[in-house]
Backbone as JSON Lines, residues from 0, in Angstrom:
{"i":0,"aa":"M","n":[-151.99,-90.39,59.53],"ca":[-151.28,-89.13,59.59],"c":[-150.74,-88.9,61.02]}
{"i":1,"aa":"L","n":[-151.58,-89.16,62.03],"ca":[-151.15,-88.93,63.4],"c":[-149.99,-89.85,63.76]}
{"i":2,"aa":"R","n":[-150.06,-91.12,63.32],"ca":[-149.0,-92.07,63.61],"c":[-147.69,-91.62,62.98]}
{"i":3,"aa":"S","n":[-147.74,-91.17,61.7],"ca":[-146.56,-90.7,61.0],"c":[-145.96,-89.5,61.69]}
{"i":4,"aa":"S","n":[-146.8,-88.57,62.14],"ca":[-146.33,-87.39,62.84],"c":[-145.65,-87.78,64.15]}
{"i":5,"aa":"F","n":[-146.26,-88.76,64.84],"ca":[-145.71,-89.22,66.1],"c":[-144.32,-89.8,65.92]}
{"i":6,"aa":"L","n":[-144.15,-90.63,64.9],"ca":[-142.86,-91.25,64.65],"c":[-141.83,-90.2,64.26]}
{"i":7,"aa":"L","n":[-142.24,-89.21,63.45],"ca":[-141.33,-88.17,63.04],"c":[-140.83,-87.36,64.23]}
{"i":8,"aa":"I","n":[-141.73,-87.07,65.14],"ca":[-141.37,-86.32,66.36],"c":[-140.36,-87.11,67.19]}
{"i":9,"aa":"L","n":[-140.61,-88.43,67.29],"ca":[-139.72,-89.29,68.08],"c":[-138.31,-89.3,67.47]}
{"i":10,"aa":"L","n":[-138.23,-89.42,66.15],"ca":[-136.96,-89.48,65.48],"c":[-136.17,-88.18,65.6]}
{"i":11,"aa":"T","n":[-136.87,-87.06,65.49],"ca":[-136.2,-85.77,65.54],"c":[-135.89,-85.35,66.98]}
{"i":12,"aa":"A","n":[-136.68,-85.86,67.93],"ca":[-136.48,-85.45,69.31],"c":[-135.44,-86.33,70.01]}
{"i":13,"aa":"W","n":[-135.06,-87.43,69.4],"ca":[-134.11,-88.34,70.02],"c":[-132.89,-88.5,69.09]}
{"i":14,"aa":"P","n":[-131.94,-87.58,69.16],"ca":[-130.81,-87.6,68.23],"c":[-129.91,-88.81,68.45]}
{"i":15,"aa":"L","n":[-129.36,-89.31,67.36],"ca":[-128.44,-90.43,67.47],"c":[-127.16,-89.96,68.15]}
{"i":16,"aa":"S","n":[-126.53,-90.85,68.9],"ca":[-125.35,-90.47,69.66],"c":[-124.3,-91.57,69.57]}
{"i":17,"aa":"T","n":[-123.06,-91.14,69.62],"ca":[-121.98,-92.12,69.57],"c":[-121.93,-92.91,70.88]}
{"i":18,"aa":"Q","n":[-122.68,-92.48,71.9],"ca":[-122.71,-93.23,73.15],"c":[-123.5,-94.52,73.01]}
{"i":19,"aa":"A","n":[-124.37,-94.58,72.02],"ca":[-125.16,-95.8,71.78],"c":[-124.29,-96.82,71.03]}
{"i":20,"aa":"S","n":[-124.72,-98.07,71.08],"ca":[-123.97,-99.13,70.44],"c":[-123.81,-98.91,68.94]}
{"i":21,"aa":"Q","n":[-122.57,-98.98,68.49],"ca":[-122.29,-98.89,67.05],"c":[-122.18,-100.27,66.41]}
{"i":22,"aa":"G","n":[-122.46,-101.3,67.19],"ca":[-122.46,-102.66,66.68],"c":[-123.8,-103.32,66.87]}
{"i":23,"aa":"H","n":[-123.87,-104.59,66.49],"ca":[-125.12,-105.32,66.59],"c":[-124.86,-106.64,67.3]}
{"i":24,"aa":"V","n":[-125.88,-107.19,67.96],"ca":[-125.73,-108.47,68.65],"c":[-125.84,-109.65,67.72]}
{"i":25,"aa":"L","n":[-126.35,-109.44,66.51],"ca":[-126.46,-110.5,65.5],"c":[-125.28,-110.43,64.53]}
{"i":26,"aa":"A","n":[-124.97,-111.57,63.91],"ca":[-123.87,-111.62,62.95],"c":[-124.18,-110.77,61.72]}
{"i":27,"aa":"K","n":[-123.14,-110.36,61.05],"ca":[-123.29,-109.54,59.86],"c":[-124.07,-110.28,58.78]}
{"i":28,"aa":"G","n":[-125.05,-109.59,58.2],"ca":[-125.81,-110.17,57.11],"c":[-127.09,-110.9,57.51]}
{"i":29,"aa":"V","n":[-127.33,-111.04,58.8],"ca":[-128.53,-111.72,59.25],"c":[-129.74,-110.82,59.04]}
{"i":30,"aa":"V","n":[-130.74,-111.32,58.34],"ca":[-131.99,-110.6,58.16],"c":[-132.92,-110.98,59.32]}
{"i":31,"aa":"Y","n":[-133.48,-109.98,59.97],"ca":[-134.34,-110.27,61.12],"c":[-135.55,-109.33,61.1]}
{"i":32,"aa":"Q","n":[-136.51,-109.65,61.94],"ca":[-137.69,-108.79,62.09],"c":[-137.75,-108.3,63.52]}
{"i":33,"aa":"A","n":[-138.13,-107.02,63.67],"ca":[-138.26,-106.4,64.98],"c":[-139.69,-105.89,65.16]}
{"i":34,"aa":"A","n":[-140.25,-106.16,66.34],"ca":[-141.62,-105.73,66.58],"c":[-141.8,-105.48,68.08]}
{"i":35,"aa":"T","n":[-142.84,-104.76,68.4],"ca":[-143.2,-104.53,69.8],"c":[-144.68,-104.38,69.91]}
{"i":36,"aa":"Y","n":[-145.19,-104.25,71.12],"ca":[-146.64,-104.07,71.3],"c":[-146.92,-103.36,72.63]}
{"i":37,"aa":"I","n":[-148.02,-102.64,72.69],"ca":[-148.45,-101.92,73.89],"c":[-149.58,-102.69,74.56]}
{"i":38,"aa":"S","n":[-150.58,-103.1,73.8],"ca":[-151.72,-103.81,74.33],"c":[-152.09,-104.96,73.44]}
{"i":39,"aa":"H","n":[-151.99,-106.15,74.01],"ca":[-152.24,-107.36,73.22],"c":[-153.37,-108.13,73.88]}
{"i":40,"aa":"P","n":[-154.32,-108.71,73.09],"ca":[-155.46,-109.38,73.67],"c":[-155.11,-110.54,74.59]}
{"i":41,"aa":"R","n":[-153.95,-111.13,74.38],"ca":[-153.56,-112.28,75.22],"c":[-152.45,-111.95,76.22]}
{"i":42,"aa":"F","n":[-151.46,-111.15,75.78],"ca":[-150.28,-110.94,76.57],"c":[-150.21,-109.58,77.24]}
{"i":43,"aa":"G","n":[-151.14,-108.7,76.93],"ca":[-151.19,-107.39,77.6],"c":[-150.06,-106.5,77.17]}
{"i":44,"aa":"T","n":[-149.46,-105.78,78.12],"ca":[-148.42,-104.8,77.83],"c":[-147.05,-105.44,77.8]}
{"i":45,"aa":"H","n":[-146.24,-105.03,76.85],"ca":[-144.89,-105.57,76.73],"c":[-144.05,-105.12,77.94]}
{"i":46,"aa":"S","n":[-143.51,-106.08,78.67],"ca":[-142.73,-105.78,79.85],"c":[-141.37,-105.18,79.48]}
{"i":47,"aa":"S","n":[-140.83,-104.36,80.41],"ca":[-139.52,-103.75,80.2],"c":[-138.68,-103.93,81.46]}
{"i":48,"aa":"Y","n":[-137.49,-104.44,81.32],"ca":[-136.57,-104.65,82.44],"c":[-136.09,-103.3,82.97]}
{"i":49,"aa":"Y","n":[-135.88,-102.33,82.05],"ca":[-135.38,-101.02,82.44],"c":[-136.48,-100.01,82.75]}
{"i":50,"aa":"G","n":[-137.7,-100.43,82.7],"ca":[-138.8,-99.52,82.97],"c":[-139.13,-98.58,81.83]}
{"i":51,"aa":"C","n":[-138.71,-98.98,80.6],"ca":[-139.0,-98.17,79.43],"c":[-140.46,-98.33,79.03]}
{"i":52,"aa":"R","n":[-140.93,-97.47,78.15],"ca":[-142.29,-97.6,77.65],"c":[-142.37,-98.88,76.78]}
{"i":53,"aa":"P","n":[-143.53,-99.52,76.73],"ca":[-143.65,-100.78,75.99],"c":[-143.2,-100.69,74.54]}
{"i":54,"aa":"E","n":[-143.45,-99.55,73.89],"ca":[-143.1,-99.42,72.47],"c":[-141.6,-99.27,72.27]}
{"i":55,"aa":"Q","n":[-140.83,-99.15,73.35],"ca":[-139.37,-99.02,73.29],"c":[-138.66,-100.36,73.52]}
{"i":56,"aa":"V","n":[-139.44,-101.42,73.64],"ca":[-138.87,-102.75,73.86],"c":[-139.03,-103.55,72.56]}
{"i":57,"aa":"V","n":[-138.0,-104.3,72.19],"ca":[-137.97,-104.96,70.9],"c":[-137.93,-106.46,71.05]}
{"i":58,"aa":"D","n":[-138.81,-107.16,70.29],"ca":[-138.7,-108.6,70.12],"c":[-138.11,-108.85,68.74]}
{"i":59,"aa":"I","n":[-137.09,-109.69,68.68],"ca":[-136.42,-109.98,67.41],"c":[-136.67,-111.44,67.04]}
{"i":60,"aa":"N","n":[-137.06,-111.66,65.78],"ca":[-137.24,-112.98,65.21],"c":[-136.4,-113.1,63.95]}
{"i":61,"aa":"I","n":[-135.84,-114.29,63.74],"ca":[-134.96,-114.52,62.59],"c":[-135.71,-115.22,61.48]}
{"i":62,"aa":"G","n":[-136.38,-116.31,61.79],"ca":[-137.06,-117.1,60.78],"c":[-138.55,-116.91,60.8]}
{"i":63,"aa":"A","n":[-139.22,-117.52,59.85],"ca":[-140.68,-117.39,59.74],"c":[-141.39,-118.08,60.91]}
{"i":64,"aa":"E","n":[-140.77,-119.08,61.5],"ca":[-141.35,-119.81,62.62],"c":[-140.41,-119.69,63.82]}
{"i":65,"aa":"S","n":[-140.95,-119.79,65.03],"ca":[-140.16,-119.59,66.24],"c":[-138.97,-120.54,66.32]}
{"i":66,"aa":"H","n":[-139.19,-121.83,65.97],"ca":[-138.12,-122.78,66.13],"c":[-136.92,-122.48,65.26]}
{"i":67,"aa":"D","n":[-137.1,-121.64,64.21],"ca":[-135.98,-121.28,63.37],"c":[-134.92,-120.49,64.13]}
{"i":68,"aa":"D","n":[-135.33,-119.83,65.22],"ca":[-134.41,-118.94,65.95],"c":[-133.57,-119.7,66.99]}
{"i":69,"aa":"E","n":[-133.98,-120.89,67.36],"ca":[-133.33,-121.63,68.44],"c":[-131.85,-121.81,68.17]}
{"i":70,"aa":"G","n":[-131.01,-121.36,69.1],"ca":[-129.57,-121.55,69.02],"c":[-128.86,-120.5,68.19]}
{"i":71,"aa":"M","n":[-129.54,-119.49,67.65],"ca":[-128.88,-118.43,66.89],"c":[-127.88,-117.74,67.79]}
{"i":72,"aa":"P","n":[-126.61,-117.63,67.39],"ca":[-125.59,-117.01,68.26],"c":[-125.78,-115.5,68.37]}
{"i":73,"aa":"L","n":[-125.43,-114.98,69.55],"ca":[-125.49,-113.56,69.84],"c":[-124.09,-113.12,70.26]}
{"i":74,"aa":"F","n":[-123.74,-111.9,69.86],"ca":[-122.36,-111.42,70.03],"c":[-122.33,-110.09,70.81]}
{"i":75,"aa":"A","n":[-121.21,-109.83,71.44],"ca":[-121.01,-108.52,72.08],"c":[-120.9,-107.48,70.95]}
{"i":76,"aa":"P","n":[-121.76,-106.45,70.97],"ca":[-121.72,-105.46,69.89],"c":[-120.49,-104.6,69.92]}
{"i":77,"aa":"E","n":[-119.88,-104.43,71.09],"ca":[-118.66,-103.69,71.28],"c":[-117.91,-104.3,72.46]}
{"i":78,"aa":"D","n":[-116.7,-103.83,72.72],"ca":[-116.01,-104.24,73.95],"c":[-116.84,-103.81,75.15]}
{"i":79,"aa":"G","n":[-116.86,-104.64,76.18],"ca":[-117.63,-104.29,77.37],"c":[-117.6,-105.42,78.38]}
{"i":80,"aa":"T","n":[-118.63,-105.51,79.19],"ca":[-118.74,-106.55,80.18],"c":[-120.13,-107.17,80.17]}
{"i":81,"aa":"V","n":[-120.21,-108.41,80.61],"ca":[-121.48,-109.15,80.65],"c":[-121.71,-109.66,82.06]}
{"i":82,"aa":"R","n":[-122.92,-109.53,82.53],"ca":[-123.29,-110.16,83.8],"c":[-124.63,-110.88,83.64]}
{"i":83,"aa":"I","n":[-124.78,-111.97,84.35],"ca":[-126.02,-112.72,84.29],"c":[-127.07,-112.07,85.2]}
{"i":84,"aa":"I","n":[-128.28,-111.91,84.69],"ca":[-129.37,-111.28,85.44],"c":[-130.3,-112.36,86.03]}
{"i":85,"aa":"H","n":[-130.72,-113.31,85.18],"ca":[-131.66,-114.34,85.64],"c":[-131.18,-115.73,85.19]}
{"i":86,"aa":"H","n":[-131.45,-116.71,86.03],"ca":[-131.15,-118.12,85.68],"c":[-132.46,-118.88,85.49]}
{"i":87,"aa":"N","n":[-133.25,-118.48,84.52],"ca":[-134.48,-119.17,84.17],"c":[-135.4,-119.35,85.37]}
{"i":88,"aa":"N","n":[-135.47,-118.34,86.21],"ca":[-136.3,-118.45,87.4],"c":[-137.57,-117.6,87.34]}
{"i":89,"aa":"N","n":[-137.86,-117.03,86.16],"ca":[-139.08,-116.24,85.98],"c":[-139.38,-116.14,84.5]}
{"i":90,"aa":"G","n":[-140.26,-115.22,84.13],"ca":[-140.64,-115.08,82.74],"c":[-139.55,-114.6,81.81]}
{"i":91,"aa":"W","n":[-138.44,-114.11,82.36],"ca":[-137.33,-113.67,81.52],"c":[-136.48,-114.83,81.05]}
{"i":92,"aa":"G","n":[-136.59,-116.0,81.72],"ca":[-135.75,-117.12,81.38],"c":[-134.3,-116.82,81.74]}
{"i":93,"aa":"H","n":[-133.37,-117.36,80.97],"ca":[-131.96,-116.99,81.12],"c":[-131.78,-115.61,80.49]}
{"i":94,"aa":"S","n":[-131.23,-114.68,81.25],"ca":[-131.03,-113.32,80.71],"c":[-129.69,-112.78,81.15]}
{"i":95,"aa":"L","n":[-129.19,-111.81,80.37],"ca":[-127.92,-111.18,80.69],"c":[-127.99,-109.71,80.4]}
{"i":96,"aa":"E","n":[-127.0,-108.98,80.93],"ca":[-126.87,-107.55,80.63],"c":[-125.45,-107.3,80.13]}
{"i":97,"aa":"W","n":[-125.37,-106.67,78.95],"ca":[-124.08,-106.24,78.41],"c":[-123.94,-104.73,78.67]}
{"i":98,"aa":"R","n":[-122.77,-104.3,79.11],"ca":[-122.49,-102.87,79.38],"c":[-121.28,-102.44,78.57]}
{"i":99,"aa":"N","n":[-121.39,-101.27,77.9],"ca":[-120.24,-100.78,77.15],"c":[-119.16,-100.24,78.09]}
{"i":100,"aa":"L","n":[-117.94,-100.07,77.56],"ca":[-116.82,-99.69,78.39],"c":[-116.99,-98.31,79.0]}
{"i":101,"aa":"A","n":[-117.65,-97.42,78.27],"ca":[-117.86,-96.06,78.77],"c":[-118.92,-96.0,79.89]}
{"i":102,"aa":"G","n":[-119.69,-97.06,80.01],"ca":[-120.75,-97.09,81.03],"c":[-121.97,-96.27,80.66]}
{"i":103,"aa":"T","n":[-122.08,-95.93,79.36],"ca":[-123.2,-95.06,78.92],"c":[-124.4,-95.85,78.4]}
{"i":104,"aa":"E","n":[-124.22,-97.18,78.21],"ca":[-125.33,-97.97,77.7],"c":[-125.24,-99.39,78.19]}
{"i":105,"aa":"R","n":[-126.42,-99.95,78.49],"ca":[-126.55,-101.36,78.85],"c":[-127.6,-101.97,77.95]}
{"i":106,"aa":"L","n":[-127.38,-103.22,77.53],"ca":[-128.38,-103.96,76.75],"c":[-128.82,-105.15,77.58]}
{"i":107,"aa":"F","n":[-130.14,-105.38,77.6],"ca":[-130.73,-106.5,78.31],"c":[-131.21,-107.51,77.29]}
{"i":108,"aa":"L","n":[-130.75,-108.75,77.36],"ca":[-131.11,-109.82,76.45],"c":[-131.76,-110.93,77.25]}
{"i":109,"aa":"A","n":[-132.96,-111.37,76.84],"ca":[-133.69,-112.36,77.64],"c":[-134.18,-113.53,76.8]}
{"i":110,"aa":"H","n":[-134.62,-114.58,77.49],"ca":[-135.13,-115.85,76.91],"c":[-134.02,-116.64,76.25]}
{"i":111,"aa":"L","n":[-132.78,-116.5,76.74],"ca":[-131.61,-117.1,76.11],"c":[-131.58,-118.62,76.32]}
{"i":112,"aa":"K","n":[-131.06,-119.31,75.33],"ca":[-130.87,-120.75,75.46],"c":[-129.66,-121.05,76.32]}
{"i":113,"aa":"N","n":[-128.54,-120.38,76.02],"ca":[-127.31,-120.54,76.76],"c":[-126.61,-119.2,76.85]}
{"i":114,"aa":"I","n":[-125.87,-119.02,77.95],"ca":[-125.01,-117.84,78.12],"c":[-123.57,-118.3,78.03]}
{"i":115,"aa":"W","n":[-122.82,-117.72,77.11],"ca":[-121.5,-118.19,76.8],"c":[-120.37,-117.48,77.52]}
{"i":116,"aa":"A","n":[-120.59,-116.24,77.92],"ca":[-119.53,-115.43,78.49],"c":[-120.02,-114.54,79.63]}
{"i":117,"aa":"V","n":[-119.18,-114.39,80.65],"ca":[-119.46,-113.48,81.75],"c":[-118.17,-112.73,82.07]}
{"i":118,"aa":"G","n":[-118.32,-111.46,82.42],"ca":[-117.17,-110.62,82.71],"c":[-116.79,-109.82,81.49]}
{"i":119,"aa":"E","n":[-115.51,-109.53,81.32],"ca":[-115.04,-108.73,80.19],"c":[-115.17,-109.5,78.88]}
{"i":120,"aa":"V","n":[-115.69,-108.81,77.86],"ca":[-115.86,-109.41,76.55],"c":[-115.35,-108.47,75.49]}
{"i":121,"aa":"R","n":[-114.96,-109.02,74.37],"ca":[-114.48,-108.23,73.23],"c":[-115.57,-108.14,72.18]}
{"i":122,"aa":"S","n":[-115.54,-107.09,71.4],"ca":[-116.5,-106.95,70.31],"c":[-116.43,-108.14,69.38]}
{"i":123,"aa":"G","n":[-117.6,-108.72,69.07],"ca":[-117.66,-109.88,68.2],"c":[-117.52,-111.2,68.92]}
{"i":124,"aa":"Q","n":[-117.28,-111.19,70.23],"ca":[-117.2,-112.42,70.99],"c":[-118.61,-112.95,71.24]}
{"i":125,"aa":"Q","n":[-118.83,-114.26,71.03],"ca":[-120.14,-114.82,71.3],"c":[-120.43,-114.79,72.77]}
{"i":126,"aa":"I","n":[-121.61,-114.26,73.12],"ca":[-122.0,-114.15,74.52],"c":[-123.22,-115.01,74.88]}
{"i":127,"aa":"A","n":[-124.0,-115.44,73.89],"ca":[-125.21,-116.19,74.2],"c":[-125.8,-116.79,72.94]}
{"i":128,"aa":"E","n":[-126.91,-117.5,73.1],"ca":[-127.72,-118.05,72.0],"c":[-129.18,-117.71,72.24]}
{"i":129,"aa":"I","n":[-129.89,-117.44,71.17],"ca":[-131.33,-117.22,71.28],"c":[-132.02,-118.49,71.73]}
{"i":130,"aa":"G","n":[-132.99,-118.37,72.6],"ca":[-133.76,-119.51,73.07],"c":[-135.19,-119.13,73.38]}
{"i":131,"aa":"G","n":[-135.84,-119.97,74.15],"ca":[-137.24,-119.72,74.51],"c":[-137.47,-119.9,76.01]}
{"i":132,"aa":"T","n":[-136.41,-119.73,76.83],"ca":[-136.57,-119.93,78.25],"c":[-137.51,-118.9,78.87]}
{"i":133,"aa":"G","n":[-138.09,-119.28,79.97],"ca":[-139.08,-118.42,80.61],"c":[-140.48,-118.71,80.17]}
{"i":134,"aa":"G","n":[-140.65,-119.81,79.4],"ca":[-141.99,-120.21,79.0],"c":[-142.45,-119.65,77.69]}
{"i":135,"aa":"W","n":[-141.53,-119.2,76.81],"ca":[-141.86,-118.6,75.53],"c":[-141.31,-119.45,74.4]}
{"i":136,"aa":"K","n":[-141.85,-119.24,73.2],"ca":[-141.23,-119.81,72.03],"c":[-139.94,-119.03,71.73]}
{"i":137,"aa":"P","n":[-138.95,-119.64,71.03],"ca":[-137.67,-118.98,70.82],"c":[-137.8,-117.62,70.11]}
{"i":138,"aa":"H","n":[-137.19,-116.6,70.71],"ca":[-137.07,-115.28,70.13],"c":[-136.13,-114.51,71.06]}
{"i":139,"aa":"L","n":[-135.73,-113.33,70.68],"ca":[-134.88,-112.5,71.5],"c":[-135.62,-111.26,71.98]}
{"i":140,"aa":"H","n":[-135.7,-111.09,73.28],"ca":[-136.18,-109.86,73.9],"c":[-134.96,-108.98,74.09]}
{"i":141,"aa":"L","n":[-134.99,-107.78,73.53],"ca":[-133.81,-106.9,73.55],"c":[-134.24,-105.49,73.87]}
{"i":142,"aa":"E","n":[-133.57,-104.87,74.83],"ca":[-133.85,-103.47,75.15],"c":[-132.58,-102.81,75.65]}
{"i":143,"aa":"S","n":[-132.57,-101.46,75.54],"ca":[-131.43,-100.67,75.96],"c":[-131.77,-99.82,77.16]}
{"i":144,"aa":"S","n":[-130.78,-99.58,78.02],"ca":[-130.99,-98.71,79.16],"c":[-131.3,-97.29,78.75]}
{"i":145,"aa":"R","n":[-130.99,-96.95,77.47],"ca":[-131.34,-95.65,76.93],"c":[-132.79,-95.61,76.45]}
{"i":146,"aa":"C","n":[-133.44,-96.77,76.52],"ca":[-134.82,-97.0,76.1],"c":[-134.94,-97.06,74.58]}
{"i":147,"aa":"W","n":[-134.62,-96.04,73.83],"ca":[-134.64,-96.2,72.38],"c":[-133.46,-97.02,71.99]}
{"i":148,"aa":"L","n":[-133.71,-98.07,71.2],"ca":[-132.68,-99.04,70.85],"c":[-131.95,-98.62,69.58]}
{"i":149,"aa":"E","n":[-130.68,-98.37,69.69],"ca":[-129.84,-98.02,68.54],"c":[-128.82,-99.1,68.34]}
{"i":150,"aa":"L","n":[-128.87,-99.77,67.21],"ca":[-127.96,-100.86,66.91],"c":[-127.22,-100.55,65.62]}
{"i":151,"aa":"G","n":[-125.89,-100.69,65.66],"ca":[-125.11,-100.42,64.45],"c":[-125.26,-99.0,63.97]}
{"i":152,"aa":"G","n":[-125.54,-98.05,64.88],"ca":[-125.67,-96.66,64.49],"c":[-127.02,-96.3,63.94]}
{"i":153,"aa":"S","n":[-127.96,-97.24,63.91],"ca":[-129.29,-96.97,63.37],"c":[-130.33,-97.17,64.45]}
{"i":154,"aa":"L","n":[-131.29,-96.26,64.52],"ca":[-132.36,-96.34,65.5],"c":[-133.37,-97.41,65.04]}
{"i":155,"aa":"V","n":[-133.59,-98.39,65.93],"ca":[-134.57,-99.48,65.64],"c":[-135.89,-99.01,66.24]}
{"i":156,"aa":"L","n":[-136.83,-98.65,65.37],"ca":[-138.13,-98.15,65.81],"c":[-139.2,-99.07,65.23]}
{"i":157,"aa":"P","n":[-139.47,-100.18,65.92],"ca":[-140.39,-101.17,65.37],"c":[-141.83,-100.69,65.42]}
{"i":158,"aa":"P","n":[-142.68,-101.27,64.58],"ca":[-144.09,-100.88,64.61],"c":[-144.74,-101.31,65.89]}
{"i":159,"aa":"V","n":[-145.67,-100.51,66.37],"ca":[-146.41,-100.81,67.58],"c":[-147.63,-101.68,67.26]}
{"i":160,"aa":"N","n":[-147.89,-102.66,68.1],"ca":[-149.03,-103.55,67.9],"c":[-149.07,-104.15,66.48]}
{"i":161,"aa":"P","n":[-147.96,-104.75,66.03],"ca":[-147.99,-105.3,64.66],"c":[-148.78,-106.59,64.56]}
{"i":162,"aa":"Y","n":[-148.89,-107.32,65.71],"ca":[-149.51,-108.65,65.68],"c":[-148.87,-109.49,64.6]}
{"i":163,"aa":"G","n":[-147.59,-109.34,64.47],"ca":[-146.82,-110.12,63.5],"c":[-145.35,-109.98,63.91]}
{"i":164,"aa":"N","n":[-144.44,-110.45,63.07],"ca":[-143.03,-110.41,63.43],"c":[-142.42,-109.03,63.22]}
{"i":165,"aa":"G","n":[-143.13,-108.1,62.55],"ca":[-142.63,-106.74,62.47],"c":[-141.85,-106.43,61.22]}
{"i":166,"aa":"M","n":[-141.08,-105.32,61.3],"ca":[-140.32,-104.79,60.15],"c":[-139.05,-105.57,59.93]}
{"i":167,"aa":"F","n":[-138.59,-105.6,58.66],"ca":[-137.35,-106.29,58.3],"c":[-136.15,-105.36,58.44]}
{"i":168,"aa":"L","n":[-135.09,-105.88,59.0],"ca":[-133.83,-105.16,59.13],"c":[-132.69,-106.14,58.81]}
{"i":169,"aa":"V","n":[-131.51,-105.59,58.52],"ca":[-130.34,-106.4,58.25],"c":[-129.23,-106.01,59.22]}
{"i":170,"aa":"S","n":[-128.66,-106.98,59.91],"ca":[-127.58,-106.69,60.85],"c":[-126.26,-106.38,60.13]}
{"i":171,"aa":"N","n":[-125.55,-105.38,60.61],"ca":[-124.21,-105.11,60.07],"c":[-123.13,-105.68,60.96]}
{"i":172,"aa":"G","n":[-123.53,-106.49,61.95],"ca":[-122.55,-107.18,62.78],"c":[-121.99,-106.31,63.9]}
{"i":173,"aa":"P","n":[-121.23,-106.95,64.8],"ca":[-120.59,-106.2,65.88],"c":[-119.62,-105.14,65.38]}
{"i":174,"aa":"S","n":[-119.38,-104.13,66.17],"ca":[-118.49,-103.04,65.78],"c":[-117.05,-103.52,65.71]}
{"i":175,"aa":"G","n":[-116.4,-103.26,64.56],"ca":[-115.01,-103.58,64.43],"c":[-114.67,-105.05,64.25]}
{"i":176,"aa":"S","n":[-115.67,-105.88,64.33],"ca":[-115.49,-107.32,64.18],"c":[-116.76,-107.88,63.6]}
{"i":177,"aa":"H","n":[-116.68,-108.48,62.46],"ca":[-117.89,-108.9,61.74],"c":[-117.89,-110.41,61.53]}
{"i":178,"aa":"P","n":[-118.32,-111.16,62.53],"ca":[-118.36,-112.64,62.32],"c":[-119.34,-113.0,61.22]}
{"i":179,"aa":"D","n":[-118.95,-114.0,60.45],"ca":[-119.85,-114.47,59.4],"c":[-121.06,-115.15,60.04]}
{"i":180,"aa":"T","n":[-122.15,-115.18,59.27],"ca":[-123.31,-115.93,59.71],"c":[-122.93,-117.39,59.85]}
{"i":181,"aa":"P","n":[-123.16,-118.02,61.01],"ca":[-122.82,-119.46,61.16],"c":[-123.48,-120.3,60.09]}
{"i":182,"aa":"K","n":[-122.78,-121.39,59.71],"ca":[-123.25,-122.16,58.57],"c":[-124.63,-122.76,58.78]}
{"i":183,"aa":"D","n":[-125.03,-122.97,60.03],"ca":[-126.33,-123.55,60.29],"c":[-127.47,-122.52,60.22]}
{"i":184,"aa":"F","n":[-127.11,-121.24,60.1],"ca":[-128.1,-120.18,60.03],"c":[-127.78,-119.31,58.84]}
{"i":185,"aa":"F","n":[-128.62,-119.34,57.84],"ca":[-128.34,-118.65,56.6],"c":[-129.06,-117.32,56.54]}
{"i":186,"aa":"A","n":[-128.37,-116.3,56.12],"ca":[-129.01,-115.01,55.88],"c":[-129.91,-115.16,54.66]}
{"i":187,"aa":"V","n":[-131.16,-114.82,54.79],"ca":[-132.11,-114.99,53.7],"c":[-132.8,-113.66,53.38]}
{"i":188,"aa":"T","n":[-133.51,-113.66,52.28],"ca":[-134.22,-112.46,51.88],"c":[-135.55,-112.39,52.62]}
{"i":189,"aa":"P","n":[-136.09,-111.19,52.8],"ca":[-137.39,-111.05,53.47],"c":[-138.5,-111.88,52.83]}
{"i":190,"aa":"A","n":[-138.45,-112.04,51.49],"ca":[-139.46,-112.8,50.8],"c":[-139.43,-114.26,51.25]}
{"i":191,"aa":"D","n":[-138.22,-114.78,51.56],"ca":[-138.08,-116.16,52.0],"c":[-138.63,-116.34,53.41]}
{"i":192,"aa":"M","n":[-138.6,-115.28,54.22],"ca":[-138.97,-115.4,55.61],"c":[-140.45,-115.16,55.87]}
{"i":193,"aa":"Q","n":[-141.08,-114.45,54.99],"ca":[-142.46,-114.02,55.24],"c":[-143.41,-115.19,55.18]}
{"i":194,"aa":"P","n":[-144.13,-115.51,56.27],"ca":[-145.13,-116.59,56.19],"c":[-146.2,-116.24,55.18]}
{"i":195,"aa":"S","n":[-146.69,-117.24,54.49],"ca":[-147.66,-116.99,53.44],"c":[-149.09,-116.91,53.94]}
{"i":196,"aa":"H","n":[-149.34,-117.47,55.15],"ca":[-150.75,-117.56,55.56],"c":[-150.98,-117.16,57.0]}
{"i":197,"aa":"R","n":[-149.96,-116.9,57.76],"ca":[-150.19,-116.49,59.13],"c":[-148.99,-115.68,59.65]}
{"i":198,"aa":"L","n":[-149.19,-114.9,60.65],"ca":[-148.14,-114.07,61.24],"c":[-148.08,-114.37,62.74]}
{"i":199,"aa":"E","n":[-146.88,-114.5,63.26],"ca":[-146.72,-114.82,64.68],"c":[-146.24,-113.6,65.45]}
{"i":200,"aa":"L","n":[-146.84,-113.31,66.58],"ca":[-146.31,-112.29,67.46],"c":[-145.05,-112.86,68.09]}
{"i":201,"aa":"G","n":[-143.93,-112.18,67.88],"ca":[-142.62,-112.68,68.22],"c":[-142.51,-113.59,69.43]}
{"i":202,"aa":"G","n":[-142.15,-114.84,69.17],"ca":[-141.85,-115.78,70.23],"c":[-143.02,-116.22,71.08]}
{"i":203,"aa":"S","n":[-144.21,-115.79,70.79],"ca":[-145.33,-116.06,71.69],"c":[-146.04,-117.38,71.37]}
{"i":204,"aa":"G","n":[-145.9,-117.83,70.12],"ca":[-146.65,-119.01,69.72],"c":[-148.08,-118.68,69.37]}
{"i":205,"aa":"Q","n":[-148.41,-117.37,69.42],"ca":[-149.78,-116.9,69.09],"c":[-149.8,-116.44,67.64]}
{"i":206,"aa":"F","n":[-150.65,-117.01,66.83],"ca":[-150.69,-116.68,65.41],"c":[-151.99,-115.92,65.08]}
{"i":207,"aa":"F","n":[-151.86,-115.05,64.08],"ca":[-153.02,-114.28,63.59],"c":[-153.12,-114.46,62.1]}
{"i":208,"aa":"A","n":[-154.32,-114.63,61.61],"ca":[-154.53,-114.8,60.17],"c":[-154.21,-113.51,59.42]}
{"i":209,"aa":"Q","n":[-153.59,-113.64,58.26],"ca":[-153.3,-112.47,57.42],"c":[-154.57,-112.01,56.77]}
């Protein structure tokens, strides 16, 4: 009851705004899982580039196993600019920051395999690929300078301390431009993605028995 009340307060106290991204960094139709954690027995508190609270930081996984995510393309959710933050010189691995044209929101993407674009980018332009740089298994660390992450006009509020890949969501693609899911990465149903015997904390390589 307390957890439900807490989430309800967060949703009502943080109104959605057109200043947040109306697009998504994943291609249209991609089914993914989002999760976060505050205190983990092995990894401790979820780090935040923007200094947000740990529960406001999102790890995204595409497949049931980490290696399924390797090379998944990432797109500019709207027109904006991209700058490189890290060149695989710390735990963030290769990372970038996308900024919208209005300057009201920045997205930080980390553990990237490759960065495809720097400078001005158009909505739907590929900017990177999911990877595991920084010493992690492949997954996407994603957070917003607004702290609460709103993608495609929907607030992404992942479960705290899931010790698994988290809740299922479906990407509606970048705003105004909806690239198809690349042929090497198929949009699948949640039932196809759910591991039958173990759950992985996003990108960590740490598994927990169901």
